[in-house]
C-alpha positions in Angstrom: 0.0 0.0 0.0 1.3 3.5 -0.9 1.2 6.5 1.3 -1.5 8.0 -0.9 -3.7 4.9 -0.6 -3.3 4.8 3.2 -4.3 8.4 3.5 -7.3 7.8 1.3 -8.6 5.0 3.5 -7.4 6.0 7.0 -8.1 9.3 8.7 -5.2 10.0 11.1 -5.9 11.9 14.4 -3.7 12.9 17.2 -5.2 13.9 20.6 -3.2 16.8 22.1 -3.8 19.3 24.9 -3.6 22.9 23.9 -1.1 23.5 26.7 1.2 20.8 25.3 2.3 22.4 22.1 5.7 20.8 22.3 4.2 17.3 22.2 2.2 18.2 19.1 5.3 19.6 17.4 7.3 16.4 18.2 4.7 14.0 16.9 3.7 16.0 13.9 7.4 16.1 12.8 7.6 12.4 13.3 4.5 11.8 11.2 5.7 14.3 8.5 8.9 12.3 8.3 6.7 9.3 7.4 4.9 11.2 4.8 1.6 11.3 6.8 -0.8 14.1 7.5 -2.5 14.1 10.9 -5.4 16.1 12.2 -4.9 17.5 15.6 -7.8 17.0 18.0 -7.8 19.4 20.9 -8.0 17.2 24.0 -10.6 18.0 26.7 -8.7 19.8 29.4 -10.2 18.8 32.8 -8.7 21.9 34.4 -11.0 24.0 32.3 -14.2 22.2 33.0 -16.8 22.9 35.7 -18.2 20.1 37.9 -21.4 20.2 35.7 -19.4 19.8 32.5 -17.3 17.0 34.0 -20.5 15.1 34.9 -22.2 15.5 31.5 -21.1 12.0 30.5 -19.4 10.8 33.7 -22.0 9.1 36.0 -21.1 8.9 39.6 -23.8 6.3 40.3 -22.5 4.2 37.5 -19.0 4.6 38.8 -19.9 3.3 42.3 -21.8 0.4 40.8 -19.2 -0.7 38.2 -15.7 0.5 39.3 -13.6 0.4 42.4 -12.8 4.1 42.8 -14.0 7.5 41.7 -12.4 9.0 38.6 -10.0 11.9 38.7 -10.8 14.9 36.5 -7.9 14.0 34.2 -9.3 10.5 33.7 -12.7 12.0 32.9 -11.0 14.4 30.5 -9.2 11.5 28.8 -12.4 9.6 28.2 -14.1 12.8 26.9 -11.2 13.4 24.5 -11.6 9.9 23.0 -15.3 10.5 22.7 -14.5 13.8 20.9 -12.2 12.2 18.3 -14.7 9.4 17.7 -17.5 11.9 17.1 -15.3 14.0 14.9 -14.5 11.0 12.7 -18.2 10.2 12.4 -19.2 13.8 11.6 -16.4 15.1 9.4 -14.9 12.1 7.6 -16.2 9.8 4.9 -13.2 7.5 5.1 -13.9 3.9 6.3 -11.1 3.8 9.0 -9.4 6.0 11.6 -6.1 5.8 13.2 -6.2 7.4 16.7 -3.0 8.3 18.5 -2.2 10.0 21.8 0.6 12.5 21.6 3.2 10.4 23.4 3.8 7.7 20.8 5.8 7.1 17.6 5.5 4.4 15.0 8.2 1.7 15.3 8.2 1.4 11.5 6.4 2.9 8.6 2.6 2.2 8.9 2.8 1.2 5.2 4.2 -2.1 6.4 1.1 -2.8 8.4 -1.8 -1.0 6.6 -2.9 -3.9 4.4 -3.1 -6.1 7.6 -5.2 -3.3 9.3 -7.5 -3.2 6.4 -7.9 -7.0 6.3 -9.2 -7.1 9.9 -11.2 -3.9 9.8 -13.1 -4.6 6.5 -16.6 -5.8 6.8 -19.8 -5.0 8.8 -18.4 -6.1 12.2 -17.4 -3.3 14.6 -13.7 -3.7 15.1 -10.9 -2.0 16.9 -7.2 -2.9 16.5 -4.9 -1.8 19.3 -1.3 -1.2 18.2 0.3 -1.3 21.6 0.3 -3.3 24.8 2.6 -3.0 27.8 2.8 -6.8 28.5 2.6 -10.0 26.5 -0.9 -11.3 25.9 -2.6 -14.5 25.1 -5.4 -15.1 22.6 -6.5 -16.4 19.3 -4.4 -15.6 16.2 -6.6 -13.9 13.6 -4.0 -12.9 11.1 -0.3 -13.7 10.9 2.1 -12.5 8.2 5.6 -11.0 7.8 6.5 -11.4 11.4 3.4 -9.7 12.8 0.3 -11.3 14.4 -3.1 -9.9 15.2 -4.7 -11.6 18.2 -8.2 -11.6 19.7 -7.0 -11.5 23.3 -8.4 -13.3 26.3 -8.2 -10.0 28.1 -8.0 -6.7 26.2 -4.9 -4.9 27.4 -5.1 -1.5 29.1 -4.0 1.7 27.4 -5.4 3.9 24.6 -2.1 5.1 23.2 -2.9 4.0 19.6 -5.8 2.2 17.9 -7.2 1.7 14.4 -11.0 1.5 14.1 -13.7 1.2 11.5 -16.8 3.4 11.4 -19.1 0.9 13.0 -16.8 0.6 16.0 -16.7 4.4 16.4 -20.5 4.5 16.5 -20.9 1.6 19.0 -18.2 3.0 21.3 -19.9 6.4 21.3 -23.3 4.9 22.0 -21.9 2.6 24.8 -20.1 5.5 26.5 -22.9 8.1 26.5 -22.8 7.6 30.3 -19.6 6.1 31.8 -18.2 5.3 35.2 -14.7 4.0 34.5 -11.6 5.0 32.6 -11.7 4.8 28.9 -9.2 1.9 28.6 -11.1 -0.2 31.2 -14.4 0.5 29.3 -12.7 -0.8 26.1 -11.8 -4.0 27.9 -15.5 -4.8 28.4 -16.4 -6.1 25.0 -19.6 -7.6 26.3 -20.8 -4.0 27.0 -19.9 -2.2 23.7 -19.9 -5.2 21.3 -16.8 -4.1 19.5 -14.3 -6.8 18.4 -11.1 -5.6 20.0 -7.9 -7.0 18.5 -4.3 -6.5 19.4 -1.2 -6.4 17.2 2.0 -8.1 18.3 4.8 -7.2 18.4 3.9 -3.5 19.1 3.6 -1.3 16.1 4.2 1.9 18.0 6.5 2.9 20.8 5.2 4.7 23.9 7.6 7.6 24.9 5.5 9.3 27.6 8.5 9.5 30.0 10.6 11.2 27.4 8.0 13.9 26.8 7.1 14.6 30.5 5.0 11.6 31.6 1.3 11.2 32.1 -1.0 13.8 33.6 -3.4 11.1 34.9 -1.4 8.8 37.2 0.0 9.7 40.6 -0.5 9.0 44.3 1.2 12.1 45.8 -0.4 13.2 49.1 -2.5 10.1 49.6 -2.3 8.2 53.0 -0.8 4.8 53.2 -4.2 3.4 54.5 -6.0 4.9 51.5 -3.5 3.6 49.0 -3.6 0.1 50.6 -7.4 0.0 50.5 -7.4 1.2 46.9 -4.9 -1.5 45.8 -7.0 -4.2 47.4 -10.1 -2.9 45.6 -8.1 -2.7 42.3 -6.8 -6.3 42.7 -10.4 -7.6 43.3 -11.7 -5.6 40.4 -9.0 -7.0 38.0 -9.6 -10.6 39.2 -13.3 -10.3 38.4 -12.5 -8.7 35.1 -10.1 -11.4 34.1 -12.7 -14.1 34.9 -15.5 -12.3 33.1 -13.3 -11.7 30.0 -12.2 -15.3 29.8 -15.8 -16.5 30.1 -17.0 -14.1 27.5 -14.1 -15.0 25.2 -15.4 -18.5 24.9 -19.1 -17.7 25.1 -18.9 -15.1 22.3 -16.7 -17.4 20.1 -13.8 -15.0 20.6 
């Protein structure tokens, strides 16, 4: 596939905060070097939102019922940013697929090496997302394997929203499923039985995460929290993850994944 063919099929977006102009400059230069044009999507800045605006889609009741801890404003902003890019794709593009990147990544090789594989798994009526990065090795069913790259349907969808490729039906279903949310966006993406999107994962990684090199994440952090609070939080986290693993494995087999 040529660069022109890729750009005719795939809309390329980068989510970037207005106050992080240096990150946009770095990733746009990286993409320019690959001959790719990206649209910048201004990330939702939680610092600029009122409590009412933060709660427009974030549902505290849903959070208490389905997650183990309340979301921080930055986590809400991250989810809203991903909803924003999905909506932009639906409203302003007629291309069949979208590549969605956060601003702390870079491709490990030219996407031209992967694009035909992307198209192969995204083509068709089924809502599909392909994640291009995972922090740890995963297990699952091999869907496509060629040229040293595999695409898996994982037993458990890995965390992270650094980079994904989606088709239009996936964008629509993810928007509908997250009209009200109570958990972080990457955890919501793990729950395939809720949104109905076929989430696949490329291995080895097709992008590199370089968040530490560009200043780290604005979401994580435990500064100022008491030891008792952090211990209680970690116990809840462990219990939540154990239940999620069991449910994911059960649904993998039940849904024919």
